[in-house]
SEBA-227481 format. One record per residue: residue number from 1; x, z, y of N, C-alpha, C in turn. Coordinates in steps of 0.001 Angstrom, whole numbers, plus 500000, padded with zeros to 6 digits. Layout:
SEBA-227481
NUM; X; Z; Y; X; Z; Y; X; Z; Y
...
***
This chain:
SEBA-227481
1; 525814; 357757; 916668; 526581; 356550; 917527; 527645; 356867; 918203
2; 528942; 356344; 917908; 530245; 356544; 918731; 530255; 355114; 919432
3; 530347; 355304; 921337; 530107; 354314; 921947; 531599; 354367; 922574
4; 532674; 353454; 923015; 533789; 353435; 922950; 533863; 352509; 924949
5; 533843; 352882; 926128; 533938; 352319; 927094; 535046; 351697; 927880
6; 535224; 350863; 928254; 536696; 350263; 928995; 536089; 350872; 930612
7; 536937; 352130; 930356; 536747; 353305; 931996; 537450; 352802; 932615
8; 538105; 351785; 932700; 539133; 350982; 934179; 538108; 351557; 935436
9; 537121; 350803; 935672; 536275; 350598; 936812; 535729; 352091; 936995
10; 535622; 352977; 935786; 534955; 354258; 935674; 535564; 355390; 936730
11; 536793; 355250; 936274; 538162; 356027; 937115; 538446; 355314; 938535
12; 538820; 354245; 938330; 539574; 353764; 939936; 538747; 352586; 940883
13; 537202; 352617; 940489; 536368; 351867; 941402; 535753; 352862; 942383
14; 535467; 352624; 943660; 534678; 353489; 944471; 533614; 352719; 944338
15; 533126; 351351; 944727; 531864; 351091; 945104; 531260; 350164; 943557
16; 530948; 349032; 943640; 529707; 348208; 942932; 529865; 348889; 941377
17; 531407; 348498; 940558; 531735; 348350; 939044; 531873; 349623; 939050
18; 532157; 350538; 939766; 532735; 351896; 939342; 531476; 352755; 939664
19; 530632; 352112; 940290; 529646; 353089; 940079; 528322; 353075; 938982
20; 528364; 351801; 938661; 527775; 351345; 937712; 528024; 351847; 936042
21; 529569; 351819; 936666; 530177; 352390; 934929; 529837; 353811; 934661
22; 530207; 354239; 936202; 529693; 356238; 936271; 528293; 356417; 935961
23; 527172; 355790; 936575; 526017; 355924; 936239; 525565; 355801; 934856
24; 526355; 354399; 934634; 526037; 354409; 933020; 526162; 355441; 932162
25; 527309; 356052; 932127; 527977; 356932; 931083; 526956; 358371; 931697
26; 526675; 358156; 932731; 526627; 359820; 932927; 524794; 359746; 932464
27; 523852; 358857; 932757; 522678; 358504; 932125; 522192; 358723; 931114
28; 523550; 357997; 930063; 523077; 358353; 928501; 523403; 359444; 927893
29; 524957; 360075; 928754; 525111; 361525; 928044; 523730; 362236; 928222
30; 523293; 362273; 929532; 521899; 363164; 929716; 520770; 362768; 928635
31; 520276; 361500; 928530; 519376; 361526; 927973; 519298; 361376; 926659
32; 520840; 361181; 926087; 521045; 361042; 924591; 522176; 361290; 924079
33; 522252; 363099; 924216; 523640; 363506; 923770; 524238; 363710; 922770
34; 522968; 363018; 921533; 523585; 363499; 920410; 524546; 362317; 920033
35; 524606; 361161; 921025; 525563; 360279; 920510; 527043; 360656; 921172
36; 528230; 359894; 920778; 529334; 360396; 921487; 530011; 359405; 922239
37; 529922; 359581; 923441; 530975; 358522; 924306; 532338; 358308; 924473
38; 532882; 357652; 924402; 534378; 357833; 924463; 534943; 357044; 925874
39; 536195; 357522; 926749; 536380; 356664; 927969; 537421; 356049; 927320
40; 537703; 354650; 927525; 539065; 354245; 927069; 540060; 353882; 928729
41; 541102; 354525; 929076; 541965; 354048; 929707; 543167; 354490; 929903
42; 544499; 354437; 930702; 545417; 354570; 931004; 545950; 356336; 931140
43; 544793; 356362; 932549; 544887; 357441; 932750; 543412; 358048; 933696
44; 542605; 359375; 933514; 541996; 359616; 934518; 542378; 359363; 936156
45; 540899; 360050; 936799; 541251; 360386; 938103; 540375; 361616; 938544
46; 539922; 361875; 939377; 539105; 362674; 939872; 537645; 362031; 939937
47; 537591; 360936; 940071; 536577; 360149; 940157; 535864; 360182; 938996
48; 534486; 360601; 938971; 533531; 360790; 937619; 534109; 362333; 936634
49; 534862; 362692; 937472; 535294; 364100; 936634; 534075; 365096; 936204
50; 533195; 364961; 936754; 531558; 365901; 936648; 531316; 365589; 935240
51; 531428; 364044; 935049; 530615; 363239; 933942; 531637; 363574; 932618
52; 532988; 363676; 932530; 534125; 364445; 931618; 533242; 365901; 931024
53; 532537; 366495; 932012; 532303; 367829; 931849; 530869; 367994; 930558
54; 530850; 367104; 930374; 529553; 366872; 929426; 530250; 367046; 928292
55; 529325; 367651; 927043; 529856; 367923; 925909; 529921; 366591; 925103
56; 529752; 365517; 925386; 529297; 364476; 924853; 530621; 363591; 924589
57; 530836; 363431; 925873; 531896; 362879; 926713; 533120; 362836; 926341
58; 534186; 362134; 925921; 535255; 362306; 926005; 536471; 361497; 926332
59; 537562; 361597; 927200; 538403; 360644; 927584; 539232; 360381; 926524
60; 539801; 359376; 926329; 540948; 358775; 925309; 541505; 358158; 926026
61; 543035; 358649; 926500; 544234; 357590; 926616; 544583; 356492; 925634
62; 544651; 355518; 926102; 545061; 353964; 925630; 546394; 354086; 925403
63; 546796; 353305; 924484; 548424; 352782; 923783; 548625; 351884; 925567
64; 550325; 352937; 925507; 550884; 351987; 926856; 551539; 350937; 926594
65; 550943; 350093; 927589; 552223; 348328; 927823; 551735; 347893; 929056
66; 552115; 346831; 928926; 551392; 346643; 930908; 550176; 345469; 930216
67; 549772; 344538; 929160; 548946; 344411; 928784; 547969; 345101; 928228
68; 547726; 346453; 927916; 547484; 347381; 926629; 545775; 347028; 927078
69; 545122; 346849; 928227; 543724; 347021; 928348; 543240; 345518; 927376
70; 544058; 344441; 927478; 543629; 343378; 926864; 544342; 343380; 925121
71; 545131; 344129; 925004; 545900; 343938; 923841; 545465; 345073; 922875
72; 544872; 346061; 923826; 545381; 347612; 922709; 544107; 348066; 922936
73; 543335; 348103; 923719; 542410; 349258; 923978; 541152; 349093; 922916
74; 540900; 347426; 922379; 540247; 347494; 921197; 540429; 348161; 920260
75; 541843; 347948; 919831; 542348; 348310; 918388; 541916; 349969; 918427
76; 542339; 350511; 919886; 542285; 351740; 920334; 541224; 352510; 919516
77; 539812; 351889; 920004; 538135; 352153; 919992; 538362; 352194; 918214
78; 538696; 351040; 917638; 538688; 351437; 916461; 539168; 352463; 915374
79; 540365; 352733; 915997; 540736; 353530; 915630; 540642; 354813; 915666
80; 539427; 355212; 916498; 538454; 356286; 916924; 537790; 356361; 916204
81; 537204; 355186; 915604; 536361; 355196; 914662; 534763; 354641; 915596
82; 534887; 354339; 916221; 533741; 353747; 917509; 533050; 352542; 916485
83; 531469; 353010; 916851; 530860; 351612; 916356; 530640; 351030; 917531
84; 530786; 351049; 918598; 530395; 349496; 919661; 531520; 350110; 920442
85; 532045; 349084; 921067; 533310; 348626; 922007; 531586; 348016; 923228
86; 531893; 349075; 924659; 531400; 348162; 925659; 531746; 347657; 926884
87; 532266; 347059; 926936; 533218; 346464; 928267; 532035; 346223; 929902
88; 532398; 347090; 930499; 531274; 347599; 931498; 531668; 346365; 932659
89; 532223; 345618; 932946; 532938; 344935; 933853; 533020; 342903; 933729
90; 532404; 342882; 932856; 532603; 341306; 932123; 534208; 340909; 931573
91; 534573; 341807; 930836; 535684; 341552; 929951; 535636; 342618; 928819
92; 536350; 341840; 927747; 536243; 342416; 926300; 537540; 342359; 926292
93; 538354; 343343; 925262; 540073; 342970; 924879; 540028; 341918; 924387
94; 541103; 341234; 923954; 541939; 340125; 923392; 542017; 339927; 922027
95; 542491; 341579; 922078; 543049; 341699; 920157; 542231; 342355; 919695
96; 541532; 342824; 918353; 540911; 343836; 917581; 541973; 343643; 916089
97; 541368; 344484; 915262; 542095; 344740; 914085; 540605; 344842; 913096
98; 540582; 344573; 911686; 539534; 344300; 910720; 538466; 345124; 910616
99; 538887; 346679; 911367; 537825; 347630; 910997; 536659; 346976; 911678
100; 535042; 347406; 911342; 533968; 346810; 911849; 533877; 347361; 913312
101; 533379; 346629; 914160; 533398; 347277; 915164; 532079; 346028; 916383
102; 531372; 346859; 916931; 530094; 345850; 917802; 530480; 346032; 919213
103; 530444; 344475; 919777; 531103; 343792; 920983; 529579; 343862; 922129
104; 529826; 344530; 923026; 529020; 344179; 924242; 529735; 344564; 925647
105; 529312; 343428; 926203; 529384; 343377; 927299; 528549; 342978; 928264
106; 529391; 343841; 929697; 528010; 343412; 930919; 528930; 342781; 931952
107; 527908; 341503; 932314; 528373; 340972; 933404; 527055; 340929; 934321
108; 528021; 340754; 935654; 527107; 341503; 936861; 526761; 340635; 937515
109; 527571; 338957; 937878; 527425; 337915; 938953; 528451; 337089; 938277
110; 528084; 336127; 938309; 529094; 334883; 938120; 529226; 333912; 939713
111; 529644; 335085; 940728; 529713; 334222; 942173; 530628; 333527; 942730
112; 531462; 333606; 941496; 532914; 332899; 942092; 532737; 331500; 941423
113; 531343; 331104; 940461; 530932; 329932; 940253; 530024; 329479; 941255
114; 529341; 330143; 941419; 527873; 329617; 943059; 528660; 329612; 944263
115; 529980; 330128; 944646; 530530; 330316; 946117; 531855; 330467; 945909
116; 532189; 329286; 944967; 534070; 328664; 944967; 534536; 328915; 946084
117; 534108; 329074; 947537; 534788; 328965; 948509; 535534; 330145; 949065
118; 534760; 331292; 948347; 535116; 332558; 948624; 536325; 332764; 948042
119; 536966; 332184; 946822; 537570; 332586; 945956; 539140; 331773; 945886
120; 540035; 331979; 945691; 541250; 331270; 945436; 541189; 329955; 944014
121; 542262; 329404; 943983; 541587; 328543; 942854; 542199; 328843; 941678
122; 543596; 330334; 941866; 543506; 330550; 940935; 542763; 332064; 940247
123; 542304; 332549; 941234; 541131; 333565; 940717; 540066; 333166; 940361
124; 539316; 331796; 940505; 538193; 331241; 939709; 538913; 330916; 938497
125; 539887; 330098; 938162; 540227; 330034; 936502; 540544; 331071; 935721
126; 541277; 332233; 936580; 541218; 333698; 935881; 539976; 334021; 935140
127; 538941; 334289; 936293; 537468; 334739; 936043; 536844; 333893; 935427
128; 536979; 332563; 935511; 536219; 332098; 934404; 536741; 331980; 933223
129; 538230; 332017; 932490; 538663; 332510; 931275; 538354; 333615; 930526
130; 538255; 334824; 931698; 538112; 336107; 930986; 536594; 336261; 930163
131; 535440; 335654; 931915; 534113; 335979; 931219; 533647; 334823; 930361
132; 534602; 333808; 929859; 533773; 332531; 928941; 534881; 333639; 927789
133; 535433; 334135; 927544; 536285; 334839; 926435; 535089; 335901; 925866
134; 535051; 336632; 926677; 533785; 337943; 926635; 532424; 337577; 926387
135; 532043; 336761; 926892; 530870; 335951; 926515; 530641; 335544; 924723
136; 531683; 334637; 924780; 532453; 334135; 923385; 532360; 335090; 922309
137; 533004; 336176; 922429; 533463; 336638; 921720; 532312; 338176; 921292
138; 531655; 338384; 922568; 530548; 339485; 922463; 529323; 339686; 921468
139; 529045; 340330; 920623; 527750; 340228; 919998; 526088; 340234; 921098
140; 526500; 340722; 921925; 525369; 340711; 922558; 525951; 340804; 923952
141; 525237; 339916; 925051; 526032; 339870; 926913; 524652; 341292; 927557
142; 524714; 341892; 928348; 523644; 342745; 929107; 524143; 341740; 930883
143; 522758; 341420; 931229; 523008; 341068; 932138; 521883; 341839; 932997
144; 522637; 341930; 934474; 521903; 343431; 935250; 521040; 342574; 935909
145; 520808; 341279; 935973; 518927; 340663; 936251; 519164; 339468; 935628
146; 517820; 338956; 935970; 517451; 337580; 935580; 517993; 336615; 936146
147; 518556; 336839; 937170; 519463; 335637; 938065; 520772; 335919; 937310
148; 521338; 336657; 936718; 522650; 336790; 936181; 522356; 335756; 935201
149; 521576; 336125; 934510; 520869; 335614; 933063; 520880; 334421; 933365
150; 520135; 333776; 934177; 520093; 332257; 934264; 521787; 331456; 934436
151; 522181; 332561; 935470; 523966; 331821; 935353; 524958; 332076; 934423
152; 524563; 332757; 933640; 525482; 332796; 932453; 525358; 331776; 931507
153; 523642; 331639; 931179; 523623; 330745; 930456; 524068; 328962; 931172
154; 523607; 328859; 932217; 524182; 327581; 933249; 525512; 327675; 932968
155; 526136; 328653; 933348; 527756; 328304; 933558; 528955; 328735; 932654
156; 528264; 329114; 931898; 529092; 329627; 930255; 528488; 329419; 929454
157; 527452; 328384; 929094; 526713; 327625; 927996; 527133; 328700; 927153
158; 525957; 329790; 927320; 525349; 330968; 926215; 524012; 330478; 925976
159; 523842; 330971; 924365; 522552; 330750; 924105; 521532; 332145; 924397
160; 520459; 331381; 925330; 519853; 332921; 925738; 519614; 333951; 924835
161; 519008; 333772; 923338; 518806; 334553; 922811; 520134; 336087; 922618
162; 521250; 335593; 923103; 522526; 336256; 923607; 522581; 337313; 924479
163; 521236; 337154; 925536; 521760; 337842; 926676; 520216; 339205; 926581
164; 520608; 340122; 927167; 519960; 341121; 927365; 519712; 341181; 928531
165; 518610; 341465; 929619; 518671; 341680; 930848; 518557; 343506; 930984
166; 519115; 344267; 931798; 519165; 345674; 931647; 519468; 346049; 933135
167; 518874; 346490; 933773; 518975; 346519; 935093; 519455; 347763; 935291
168; 520178; 347496; 936691; 521122; 349122; 936743; 520008; 350206; 937683
169; 521007; 351082; 937776; 520234; 352176; 938953; 521072; 352462; 939892
170; 520896; 353257; 940551; 521925; 354364; 941957; 522067; 355091; 941739
171; 522969; 355844; 942416; 523540; 357096; 942890; 522539; 358071; 942897
172; 522870; 359701; 942214; 521639; 360139; 942406; 521468; 360861; 943536
173; 522217; 360684; 944367; 522331; 361057; 945826; 521174; 360871; 946488
174; 520721; 359347; 946539; 519606; 358703; 946568; 518494; 359226; 946289
175; 518249; 359581; 945154; 516763; 360206; 944755; 516711; 361958; 945096
176; 517777; 362190; 945740; 517605; 364250; 946100; 517519; 364112; 947388
177; 517222; 365598; 947909; 516260; 365943; 949380; 517389; 366358; 950260
178; 518277; 366476; 950998; 519031; 367160; 951178; 518958; 367848; 952310
179; 519365; 368783; 952672; 518876; 369878; 952934; 518935; 369327; 954653
180; 518137; 369716; 955354; 517857; 370126; 957014; 519684; 370057; 957578
181; 520043; 371197; 957252; 521350; 371477; 958224; 522182; 370091; 957956
182; 522378; 369678; 956536; 522912; 368882; 955933; 523151; 367725; 956833
183; 521280; 367384; 956830; 521083; 365985; 957913; 521706; 365736; 959059
184; 521329; 367143; 959849; 521384; 366956; 961156; 523083; 367381; 961393
185; 524274; 367460; 960708; 525476; 367919; 960487; 526160; 366387; 960619
186; 525043; 365281; 959559; 525552; 363922; 959389; 525216; 363244; 960500
187; 524149; 363618; 961288; 523503; 362232; 961991; 524576; 362871; 963598
188; 524827; 364343; 963555; 525890; 364653; 964605; 527373; 364086; 964875
189; 527649; 363635; 963228; 529192; 363485; 962911; 529389; 362124; 962853
190; 528279; 361310; 962877; 528285; 360220; 963230; 527368; 359152; 964250
191; 527336; 360454; 964898; 526548; 360000; 966335; 525547; 359167; 966460
192; 524470; 359440; 965431; 523743; 358235; 964680; 522120; 357915; 966116
193; 521429; 356841; 966285; 520805; 356505; 967379; 519170; 357412; 966750
194; 518854; 357550; 967659; 517394; 358289; 967110; 516396; 357530; 966610
195; 516306; 356396; 966697; 516107; 355056; 965501; 516786; 354148; 965513
196; 517107; 353250; 964221; 517783; 352094; 964280; 517893; 351536; 962882
197; 518565; 350146; 962657; 518092; 349410; 961833; 519537; 349305; 960699
198; 519845; 349486; 959734; 521200; 349880; 958811; 521310; 348916; 958119
199; 522393; 348691; 957857; 522608; 347660; 957114; 524202; 347978; 956037
200; 523894; 348156; 955000; 525148; 348417; 953942; 525940; 347717; 952838
201; 527056; 347757; 953023; 527684; 346744; 952474; 529325; 346169; 952560
202; 530150; 345782; 952101; 531439; 345238; 952329; 530929; 344300; 953841
203; 531527; 344321; 954599; 531461; 343199; 955908; 532098; 342138; 955356
204; 531413; 340951; 954619; 532397; 339858; 954489; 530874; 338846; 954422
205; 531748; 337246; 954472; 530810; 336188; 954762; 529059; 335976; 954072
206; 529379; 336403; 952430; 528742; 336285; 951900; 527441; 337274; 952321
207; 527522; 338208; 952676; 526828; 339310; 953068; 525975; 339221; 954159
208; 526551; 338395; 955270; 525708; 337419; 955896; 525390; 338357; 956986
209; 526308; 339220; 957680; 525899; 340570; 958857; 525546; 339217; 960146
210; 526555; 338239; 959614; 526479; 337767; 961475; 525038; 337419; 961986
211; 524372; 337190; 961240; 522738; 336501; 961353; 522063; 338077; 961378
212; 522444; 338908; 961115; 521584; 340450; 961499; 521931; 340303; 963315
213; 523437; 340366; 963512; 523482; 340488; 964648; 523476; 339461; 965827
214; 522822; 338397; 965280; 522456; 337469; 966272; 520665; 337738; 966036
215; 520396; 338035; 965201; 518547; 338401; 965101; 518319; 339224; 966205
216; 519643; 340482; 966353; 519612; 341557; 967501; 519950; 340894; 968568
217; 520198; 340014; 969016; 520684; 339978; 970350; 519254; 339704; 971619
218; 519634; 340098; 972588; 518277; 339942; 973597; 517277; 341308; 972921
219; 517485; 341985; 972170; 516699; 343129; 971783; 517448; 344732; 971831
220; 516520; 345598; 972286; 517362; 346847; 972438; 517536; 347651; 970980
221; 517271; 346945; 970043; 517567; 347998; 968562; 518641; 348147; 968390
222; 519020; 349350; 967754; 520414; 349524; 967660; 520726; 349109; 966060
223; 521852; 348993; 965656; 522080; 348401; 964339; 523322; 349830; 963566
224; 523093; 350163; 962560; 524391; 351009; 962221; 524898; 350235; 960871
225; 525877; 350346; 960626; 526663; 349268; 959486; 527265; 350310; 959050
226; 526998; 350823; 957539; 528502; 351321; 956930; 528847; 350070; 955878
227; 530238; 350110; 955960; 530777; 349184; 954976; 532060; 348520; 955061
228; 533097; 348022; 954310; 534042; 348286; 954366; 534604; 346831; 955639
229; 535728; 347027; 955813; 535663; 345444; 956856; 536659; 344789; 956474
230; 536239; 343201; 956673; 537180; 342456; 955898; 537621; 341179; 957348
231; 538313; 340749; 957571; 538550; 339556; 958617; 537012; 339037; 959091
232; 536244; 338983; 958404; 535233; 338162; 958910; 534463; 339347; 959840
233; 534708; 340426; 959463; 534470; 341796; 960630; 534903; 341322; 962087
234; 535392; 340614; 962383; 536137; 339960; 963302; 535577; 339518; 964180
235; 534558; 338894; 963049; 533471; 337356; 963991; 532619; 338358; 964311
236; 532164; 339107; 963518; 530654; 340017; 963753; 530830; 340482; 964822
237; 532105; 341491; 965160; 532375; 342451; 966196; 532421; 341658; 967503
238; 533060; 340775; 967789; 533205; 339653; 968973; 532147; 339357; 969455
239; 530897; 339066; 968336; 529537; 338534; 968920; 528933; 339992; 969508
240; 529134; 341042; 968395; 528353; 342136; 968897; 528948; 342481; 970300
241; 530420; 342516; 970685; 530608; 342610; 972040; 530498; 341695; 973617
242; 530503; 340033; 972514; 529810; 339226; 973515; 528727; 339649; 974428
243; 527882; 339943; 973429; 526712; 340337; 973541; 526081; 341365; 973674
244; 526590; 342379; 973766; 525994; 343822; 974325; 525495; 344177; 973201
245; 525537; 344341; 971935; 524338; 344369; 971116; 524822; 345894; 970736
246; 523792; 346883; 970368; 524165; 348320; 970336; 524315; 347937; 968986
247; 525663; 348650; 968139; 526192; 348607; 967370; 526839; 349324; 966711
248; 526695; 349874; 966060; 528138; 351205; 965052; 528425; 350918; 963981
249; 529877; 350833; 963591; 530181; 350402; 962414; 531150; 351556; 961671
250; 530267; 351827; 960578; 531254; 353417; 959832; 531852; 353206; 958516
251; 532782; 353970; 958462; 533499; 353738; 957729; 533924; 354812; 956726
252; 534039; 355137; 955159; 534603; 356384; 954865; 533544; 357219; 954617
253; 532228; 356924; 954807; 530880; 358005; 954127; 530652; 358270; 953191
254; 530431; 359341; 952983; 529962; 359994; 951673; 529065; 359736; 950970
255; 529031; 359476; 949715; 527339; 359149; 948899; 526303; 360471; 949638
256; 526808; 361572; 949740; 525333; 361939; 950134; 524898; 361929; 951519
257; 526066; 361900; 952565; 526138; 361059; 954067; 525373; 360280; 954065
258; 525778; 359218; 953186; 525075; 357748; 952807; 523577; 357750; 952515
259; 523011; 358665; 951798; 521607; 358696; 951395; 521023; 359335; 952698
260; 521356; 360233; 953562; 520826; 360941; 954441; 520857; 359521; 955678
261; 521773; 358717; 955653; 521671; 358013; 957098; 520717; 356764; 956539
262; 520208; 356398; 955014; 519126; 355473; 954859; 518211; 356794; 955088
263; 517872; 357684; 954280; 516545; 358251; 954966; 516218; 358166; 956454
264; 517077; 358185; 957160; 516964; 358242; 958796; 516727; 356960; 959659
265; 517162; 355854; 958793; 517020; 354373; 959238; 515549; 353959; 959466
266; 514730; 353214; 960567; 513745; 352971; 960389; 513252; 351770; 959471
267; 514247; 350714; 959336; 514619; 349466; 958520; 515840; 349816; 957953
268; 516218; 349042; 956431; 517014; 348717; 955475; 517104; 347314; 955705
269; 518569; 346580; 956133; 518424; 344983; 956257; 519423; 344706; 955530
270; 518878; 343544; 954376; 519923; 342840; 953644; 520102; 341540; 953216
271; 520302; 340500; 954337; 519804; 339405; 954357; 521302; 338669; 953510
272; 521426; 339143; 952143; 522915; 338487; 951502; 522292; 336980; 950867
273; 523345; 336688; 951381; 523035; 334819; 950352; 523091; 335064; 948819
274; 523888; 335668; 948248; 523778; 335777; 946967; 524147; 337359; 946402
275; 523436; 337593; 945571; 524232; 338906; 944480; 523971; 339237; 943494
276; 524424; 339825; 942554; 524138; 339749; 941049; 523017; 340446; 940925
277; 522917; 341735; 941677; 521619; 342430; 941720; 520999; 342905; 943230
278; 522040; 343637; 943523; 521540; 344279; 944906; 521593; 345862; 945267
279; 522231; 346537; 944921; 522048; 347662; 944559; 521810; 348358; 945926
280; 522145; 348400; 946927; 521616; 348704; 948234; 520320; 348540; 948497
281; 519379; 347643; 948003; 518111; 347301; 948213; 517689; 348649; 947562
282; 517663; 349047; 945930; 516831; 349718; 945608; 517760; 351249; 946126
283; 518442; 351586; 946560; 518975; 352715; 947468; 518037; 352824; 948540
284; 518120; 352143; 949068; 517017; 352139; 950466; 515511; 352585; 949627
285; 515274; 351973; 948895; 513869; 351938; 948246; 513257; 353041; 947986
286; 514502; 354157; 946812; 514690; 355127; 946508; 514773; 356062; 947656
287; 515028; 355736; 949043; 515026; 356775; 950262; 514201; 356475; 951039
288; 512635; 355650; 950588; 511583; 355629; 951200; 511912; 354794; 952526
289; 512465; 353836; 952488; 513250; 353122; 953840; 512282; 352290; 953135
290; 511787; 351103; 954515; 511157; 349750; 953974; 512418; 348846; 953970
291; 512270; 347600; 953748; 513830; 346776; 953359; 513063; 345373; 953499
292; 514494; 344750; 954514; 513901; 343350; 954538; 515246; 342747; 953843
293; 514959; 341745; 953478; 515846; 341484; 952196; 515540; 339864; 952013
294; 516832; 338739; 951312; 516722; 338017; 951306; 515401; 337365; 950259
295; 515060; 335931; 950685; 514221; 335331; 949614; 514653; 334730; 949040
296; 516066; 334893; 948236; 516885; 334059; 947442; 517630; 334948; 946424
297; 518335; 334313; 945285; 519036; 334897; 944483; 517996; 335938; 943514
298; 518505; 337095; 943334; 517834; 338418; 942596; 517252; 338942; 943402
299; 517393; 338918; 944670; 516643; 340116; 945470; 515851; 339968; 945456
300; 514386; 339558; 944990; 513260; 339871; 945136; 513296; 340707; 944215
301; 514141; 340382; 942978; 513875; 341422; 941799; 514055; 342866; 942247
302; 514939; 342871; 943001; 515412; 344244; 943725; 514082; 344688; 944396
303; 514194; 343868; 945100; 512898; 344646; 946506; 511744; 344764; 946114
304; 511055; 344347; 944887; 509599; 343921; 944554; 508832; 343648; 945432
305; 507439; 343498; 945055; 506524; 343165; 946127; 506358; 343488; 947354
306; 506869; 344639; 947834; 505980; 345198; 949522; 507524; 344805; 950223
307; 508603; 344616; 949675; 509802; 344274; 950956; 509150; 343244; 951778
308; 510078; 343080; 952979; 509863; 342081; 953668; 510974; 340941; 953199
309; 510687; 339444; 953198; 511531; 338472; 952942; 511900; 337632; 953982
310; 513024; 337349; 954309; 513311; 336358; 954701; 514135; 335162; 954341
311; 514229; 333935; 955530; 515363; 332614; 954679; 516599; 333282; 955624
312; 517659; 333610; 954803; 518559; 334479; 955442; 519417; 333385; 956119
313; 519092; 332225; 956185; 520408; 331268; 957271; 519389; 331184; 958723
314; 518602; 331571; 958684; 517152; 331470; 960241; 517345; 332839; 960750
315; 518093; 333048; 961679; 518174; 334376; 962230; 517323; 334699; 963053
316; 516254; 333626; 963421; 515015; 334248; 963804; 513838; 334196; 963096
317; 513822; 333849; 961979; 513328; 334134; 960749; 513510; 336361; 960518
318; 514795; 336293; 960763; 514852; 337690; 960753; 514819; 338281; 961600
319; 514669; 337842; 962950; 514294; 338568; 964339; 513029; 338851; 964371
320; 512134; 337910; 963767; 510868; 338245; 963696; 510366; 339213; 962914
321; 511000; 339359; 961961; 510434; 340323; 960925; 511082; 341769; 961129
322; 512297; 341908; 961752; 512671; 343197; 962128; 511973; 343650; 963382
323; 511483; 343138; 964702; 510564; 343426; 965504; 509111; 343848; 965036
324; 508709; 343029; 963993; 506963; 343249; 963392; 507168; 344590; 962936
325; 508304; 345127; 961835; 508564; 346321; 961234; 508904; 347467; 962491
326; 509847; 347054; 963596; 510397; 348166; 964616; 508677; 348392; 965240
327; 508137; 347473; 965475; 507174; 347459; 966264; 505243; 348384; 965258
328; 506249; 348255; 964354; 504230; 348888; 963424; 504754; 350138; 962720
329; 504866; 351398; 962743; 505315; 352222; 961786; 504282; 352563; 961028
330; 503191; 352075; 960985; 502140; 352616; 959779; 502478; 351570; 958847
331; 502845; 350424; 959235; 503083; 348947; 958297; 504468; 349458; 957653
332; 505285; 350144; 958418; 506816; 350838; 957966; 506824; 351353; 956652
333; 505477; 352663; 956959; 505238; 353640; 955950; 505000; 352859; 954995
334; 503823; 352277; 955209; 502983; 351576; 953604; 503893; 351130; 952973
335; 504269; 350071; 953391; 505331; 349152; 952769; 506815; 350138; 951830
336; 506982; 350906; 952814; 507951; 352431; 952374; 507414; 353320; 951194
337; 506136; 353250; 951309; 505465; 354321; 950338; 505743; 352962; 948364
338; 504975; 351725; 949005; 505055; 351044; 948052; 506149; 350503; 947071
339; 506848; 350592; 947848; 508647; 350245; 947459; 508924; 351353; 946556
340; 508512; 352497; 946717; 509168; 353884; 946334; 508374; 353872; 945048
341; 507099; 353761; 944683; 506348; 353425; 943573; 507246; 352151; 942542
342; 507422; 351323; 943283; 508129; 350030; 942720; 509449; 350417; 941829
343; 510309; 351239; 942796; 511475; 351073; 942353; 511861; 352357; 941320
344; 510695; 353208; 940970; 510883; 354052; 939829; 511393; 353460; 938174
345; 511363; 351931; 938311; 511481; 351116; 937046; 512931; 351216; 936809
346; 513599; 351544; 937962; 515152; 351317; 938112; 515732; 352789; 938045
347; 514820; 353841; 937597; 514996; 354894; 937094; 515753; 355329; 936036
348; 516512; 356339; 935814; 517357; 356542; 934841; 517235; 356906; 933813
349; 515820; 357361; 933319; 515495; 357405; 931907; 515177; 356017; 931023
350; 514223; 355531; 932304; 514262; 354155; 931204; 515058; 353111; 931073
351; 516143; 353450; 931920; 517779; 352521; 931567; 518403; 352639; 930437
352; 518265; 354181; 930552; 519162; 354823; 929458; 518417; 354521; 928179
353; 516907; 354207; 928399; 515950; 354273; 926865; 516743; 352456; 926669
354; 516443; 351735; 927651; 516674; 349989; 927088; 517973; 350323; 926586
355; 519552; 350630; 926786; 520354; 350726; 926717; 520788; 351252; 924785
356; 520198; 352170; 924779; 519881; 353249; 923877; 519447; 352384; 922488
357; 518389; 351403; 922883; 517487; 350508; 921756; 518247; 349119; 921442
358; 519387; 349246; 922714; 520057; 347793; 922685; 521020; 348179; 921758
359; 522102; 349538; 921327; 522982; 349675; 920807; 522738; 349955; 919361
360; 520951; 350906; 918868; 520857; 351022; 917708; 520589; 349764; 916719
361; 519815; 348167; 917997; 519435; 347106; 917120; 520829; 346463; 917094
362; 521919; 346214; 917840; 522817; 345851; 916986; 523794; 346141; 916225
363; 523623; 347813; 915440; 524204; 348370; 914810; 523449; 348127; 913217
364; 522121; 347303; 913121; 521258; 347126; 912439; 521501; 346136; 911319
***
């Protein structure tokens, strides 16, 4: 099989969609090297350059033009005799020639439909048009969670039979054991407390960090936050300063450093109001760190039966669960071990097998 990917996010996104794109191509190239994988984009970047070292992965420069991704990329894939075109971020090209090619699109979430207040009117209209167009023209849609599948059926009016749920994994750094020297270096570099609660993700309203700091008010429990700041960060930082909460905000952390920080944390807290999947939850589980997360959206799918669930809108519930785990080392360890067993379903090989099975079935 020859599979072509829209590689814009692969080369240019540092977080969510970029990580998904790079991990997907990496695991396919690792476990199914008999296929050809071509990455279509205007240009390359240093990101993902290690994946281009695989003998079965090639970069193909797409036809130039301001709308080349929409108007030329599909035809470029056909020109290179691809059997399948896989749009990795909710979009598919609009133009194709007559050569046969199967089309797959991955849809991560429809948050712009569920939480329209976080998006401008223009962005909502553009997102809906792109996603609807891709969903209609695709032969198969990959949803990254059951929650996303239900949203695609509800908001895009797509028949259930057209959608396949294939979970995503996480970066290999979270499954590796870093050296003692590197762990110590990371600890010193970021001046990490001996014990702390960790939160990871862009500091935006939907991620609900304000309720975490409210939960930590009048406790001595330190918080470490790793994530890009937004306007909402000011609200969180104001509350932290006014209430003398022990909190450190870190940016520019490498994947290997982040993997160390997860392992050093006593508790990982992620009370998001809505997610397409919630990769930080599985990053924590792979790190053998107990998770507290929301009892809504897809988060119980990612967290499994042994994570601790809270009402994300109730900071007193969050506080009670943090205190309970903070004071119970044996319970933290028990849940972390069970969580580690559960998270193996999000390992590279089973995900690669599901993807290849879908590709093979679509060509029959």
